[in-house]
N, C-alpha and C positions, 0 to 999 in steps of 0.2 A: 306659586306665581312663576310665570315663565321668565326666562332670562331677558327677553325683549321688553317685558312690561315692568320689570322690577327696577325700583330706584337704587337698589343695592348695587347694581352693576356699576354705577358711577362711583360708589365707595371703593370698589375694586380698582377702577381706573385711577382713582386718586392714590391708593396705596401703591399700585404699580408705577405710577409716575414718580412718586417719592423714591421708590427703590431704584428705578432707572436713573433718576437725577443724581442721587448720591453715589451710585455705582459708577456713573460716568465721570463724576468729579474725581473719584478715586482712580479710575482707569486712565483718564486723560490728564490728570494733574502732572504726570511725569513729563509731558510735553513742555509746558512753561518752566519746569524745574530742570530740564536737561542741561542748560549751561552751568547751573550750580553743581549738579551731580558730576558732570565732566570735570569741573574744577576740583572738587573734593577728592575724587579718585584718580585724577590725572589721566583721563581716558582720551583716546582718539575717537573720531567720528565713527570709525568702523566698530570699535569696541562698544560704544553707546548704542549703535544700531543693533548690535547683537543682543543687548539687554531687551530692547523692545521686540525684536524678532522672537526671542525666546518665549515671552509670554504669549505672543500670537500663535506660535507653534503648539504650545501646550493646549491652548484653547481649541485649536483646529483639530488636533488628534482626538480630543474628547467629544467633539460634536456628535459623531454617530452614537456613542454610548449614551450621552445625555438624551438625544432624540428618542432612542429606543426606550429608555427609562420613562420619559415623559408620556409616551404613548401606552405604556404598560401599567403605570402606577399613578397615584394622585399627583397632579402637577403642582398644586398649591404647596404640598409638603416638600416636594423636591425643590421648589423655589426658595422655601425657607432654608433648606440645607445649603443651597447655593449662596445665599446671603451670608450665612454663618462662615462658609469657607472663604468668601471674599474678605470678611473682617479679619479672620485668623491669619491668612497669608499676607495681607497688607501689614499687619503687625510684625510678622517675621522679617519682611523686607526693610522695616525701619530699625530693627535690632542689630543687624549685621554690620561689620565694619571693614570688610575687605571686598574687592571687586569680584572675585570668584563666588563668594557667598552671596553677594548682592545679585549677581547674574542668576544664580540658582533660585533664590527666594523670589526675585521679581518674576521669573518664569513661572513659579508656582501660582502667582496671582491669576494666571490664565485659566486655572481649573474652573472657576465659576463664570468665565466669560461665555460659556456655552448655555447659559440659562435662558436666553431670550426666545428660542423656539417654543419652549413650554409656556412661557408667558404669553406670546402672541397666539398660540393655539388655544389657550384658556380664554383669552379675550374674544376669539372667534366664536366661542360657544355662549358668549353674552350678547354679541352684536351680529346682526345679519349682514349679508354681502354688500348692501347698498350704503352701509355706514362704516364698514371696516377701514376704508382708506382714510377717512377723517380721524377715526380713533387711533389708528397707527401713526398718522401724522402728528396727532396731539401727543401721544406717548413719546414720539421721537423728538419732540421739542426738548425733552430732557437732555439729549446728547449735546447740542450746542450750548444750552444754558449751563449744563454741567461743566463744559469746557470753559465757559466764561467765568463761572465761579472758581474753577481751578486756577484760572489765570489770575484772578484777583487775589486768591489765597497765596499763590506763588510769588506774585510781584509786590503785593502790598502787606500781606499779613505775615508771611514766613520770615522776612527780615527782622520782625519785631519779636519773634519767638525764640526761646531757647531751643537749640538743636535744629532750628529752621525747618528744612524739608522733612526731617524725620518726625518732628512733632505733628506735621500735617498728616502724615501717614498713620500715626497713632490715632488721630482724631477720626479720620475717615474709616479706619478699620473698626473702631469702636461703634460707629454708627451702623456699619454693616451688621454687626452682631445684634444690636438693638432691633434693626429692621427684620432680622430673621424671626424674632419672637412675634412681631406684629403680623407678619405674613402667615406664620404658622397658625395663629389663633384668629386672624381677621379675614382670611380669604377662603371662601367656600369653593370646593370642587364642583364643576358642572358636568352633566352628561354630554358626551361628545356628540356634536351635531345638533344640539338643541336649538340653536339660533338659525338653522337653515330654513328658508321660506317654506319649503314643502311640509314642515312639521308645525307650522303656525296653526294654533287652534286644535292641535291633536292632543287629546286628554292623556295619552300614554306615550312615553318616550322609549323607543327601542334602545337597547344597550349595544353600542358598537365597540367591538374589541379588536385589538391589534391582530393583524394576520399577515403572513408573508405574501399571500396573494395580493393584498392591497399594496404592499411594498412594490411588488412587480408591476402593478398598475401605474405607479409613479413613473417608472422608466418607460412605460408605453406612451406617456403623454409627450408628444413631440415638442410642445411649448416648453416643457421642463428642460429639454436639452439646451434650448437657447437661454433659459433662465440660468442654468448652470454655467454656460459659457460667459454670459455677461457678468455673472458673479465673480468668476475667476479674474476677469480684467477689471471689473468696476471697483474693487476694494483697494487696489494699488494706490490710487490718488488719495483716498481717505487716510490710509496709514501713513503715507509720506507727509501729507499736510499736518496731520495730528501730531506726529512726533518731531517734525523738523521745521515747521513754519516759524515758530518763535525764534529759533536759533538763526534762521535765514534773515529775519527782520533785524536782529541785533548785529549779526556778523556781516552780511552782504549789503544791507541797506543802511547800516549805521544808526538804527533806532536805539534810544535808551529805554529803560523800563517804562517810564511814563508815556513815551511815544508809542511803544508797543500796546500799552493798555488803551490809549485814546484811539488808536487805529483799529485794533482787533475787537474791542467791545462792541461797537456798532456793527461790524462785519458779522460777528457771531450772533447778534440779535437778529439780523436779517437772515442769516442761515437758519435760525430757529423758525422764523416765519416761513421759510422755504419748505420745510417739512410739512407744515400744516397746509400750505398752499398746494403742495404736490398731492396730498391726500384729498383735499377738496376738489381740485381739478380732475383727479383720477376718478373719484366717485361721480362727478358731474358727467365726465366723458363716458364712463362705464354705463350709465343709465341710457345713453344714446347709442352706443355701439360696444360690443364686447371687446373691440380693439382699443377702447379709450385709454385704459391704463398704460398700455404699451406705447401709444402715440405720445402721451404726456411724458413718459420716461425717456423716450428717444430724443425729444426736443430738449429735455433738461440736460442730458449729458453733452449734447452737441453745443449748446449755448455756454455751458460751464467751461468746456475746453477752449472755446473762442475767447471768452473774457479772461480766463486765467492766463492764457498766452499773452494777451494784450497787456495785462497788469504787470507780469514779470518783465516784459520787454520795455516797460515804461522807464525812462531815465531816473536814476536815484534821486535827483534833486526835485523831480516832479511828484512830490508826495500827494498832493490833492488828486492828481489824475490817477495815480496808483490806487489810492483809496477808493475812488469812484469805480474803477474796474473790479476791484476786489469785492465791493458791495454787489455788483452785478453777478460776479462769479458765485458769491454766497447765496444769492436768491435762487439761481437755477440749478446748482449742483446737487441739492438734495431732493429734487422733484421726483426722481425715480424710486427713492428708497421705500416710502410707504406703499407705492404701487406694486413693487416687486413682491413684497410680503402678501399684499392682498391678492395678487395674481396667483401665487402659489396656492392660496386657500380657495381661489375660484375654481381650481381644476383638480384638487386632491381630496381623497376621502377623509372625513373627520377623524377617524381612528388612527390615521398615520400622518397627520399634518405636522406634528412635532418632528417626526423622522424626516419628512420631506424637506422641512425648513432646515433641519440640521445637516442633511446631505448638501443642501445648497450652500450653507455657511462653511461646511467642511471644504467644498471645492473652492469657494471664495477665498478662504484664508490659507488654503494649501499653497497657493501661489503668492498671494499678497502678504503672507507672513514674512516673506523675504524683502518686502518693500523698504522698510527702514534700513535694513542692512545694505540693500542695493543702492539706496540713495547715499548712504554713508560712503560706500566704495566709490561711486561716481564723483562725489564731492571731494574725497581725498585725492583721487586721480586727476581731477580737472581744476581743483581749487575753487569751484563755484557750486555752492549748495543750490543756488537759484536754477542753474542749468539742470541739476539732478532732478529737482522738483518738476521743472517744466517738461523735460523729456518723458518722465514716467507718467505724469498726469495726462499730457496731451495724447500720447499713444494709446493709453488705456481707455480714455473716454471716446476717442474716435472708433476704436474697436467695438465698444459697447453700442455705439450708434448703429454700426453695421449689423451687429447681432440682433438688436431690437427689430430691425427691418425684417429679418428672417422670421422672428416670432409672430409677426403680423399674419403670416400665411396659415397658422395653425391654431391660434388662440380661440377662435369661434367654435371650432369643432370640439376642442377639449373642454370648453365650458359647457357646451350642449351635452356632452357625454356624462359629465358629473351630475347635471340637473336631471337627466334621465334616470340615473341610478338613485338619486335622492327621492324622486317622485315614486319610484317603485318601492323603495323602503318605506316611505310614508304610507302608501296604500296597504302594505303588508302589516303595518303596525296598528292600523285603525281597528277598533273592536268590531266584531261582526254584528 
């Protein structure tokens, strides 16, 4: 049964959603826990920024390696390995008792953060181009929901547990190990390129294997140049907000734990909806014009920048107005995320999609890994964490908007080029 007609593909989506949800809980839990960790180890903002930057750097350096492995070997088995590594390294970060050891073990948790290109590539072989945006948006719901669950665990559950934040890391690490078993036995590998429309109804599926010529083809796609550039700038805001926003609310705006939860829970739920909305709008626009996904992405980053600026400039005593603009920020800032992933797969060969995505993530995080540290340095120097968040996010999103405008000139030609190659391959694979 083909990937596009099989009900099993939805089982895979459910398993991957669970993996991403719990992985995001584990990864993003440190944001709400930052004030407690700072207090326990007696850290400065710069030292805590180094902890978060360390994990991002490790993940960044390993993206090319993971991408290559995903395109050469069974992606499902490698994802199971990544889940096991997640669980084991999280346990290590809970065991240590000194700052240098915590810095090293927390950095090691970045090893498995390079898993997503293989996951998205495998999903692309279960679902065709016209559905991918919505599927990626659905899977990316796990990120803000995981953030929300992490916040609830940090603010409400951790204080009731022995060892507080360490116990949470033991719990999430254990879940990672259990999920590795589920993925290993529950997710089937699919032939690369099976869900491409040119192969629909084809009784035989050609086997596409990794090649260096296909890698070179990635760099010949001019749209990818702009995808790489926007990625470099676009992750700065996410890393800054993820790791510092809870501390900003408590320190700069005077929120207690209950106020943080009541403010951020609805904002994060709206953020979750923004991912699916972005994927839905991207698929809708893509059916009408090949430029559709890029148009949706450009509007998302522009409106996100405007509303975040307005929110942070709102007087501290105007909590309702601040909340309103944060809700608008949360709705628009994730619109581009599922569309960037879908765009990469709209223009790259099936056998090198993990590598293409990994290169993009490598470039994204190579610069943005410094974002938590940079925000900590600005905050320490100016005494304003809000100013640090505002400067980094506004500049990055405005740069992304300009870069997306450049991509509009090349996206149609690059999509047409891939479809031509897929049509030729489909014709060659049909039985005589």
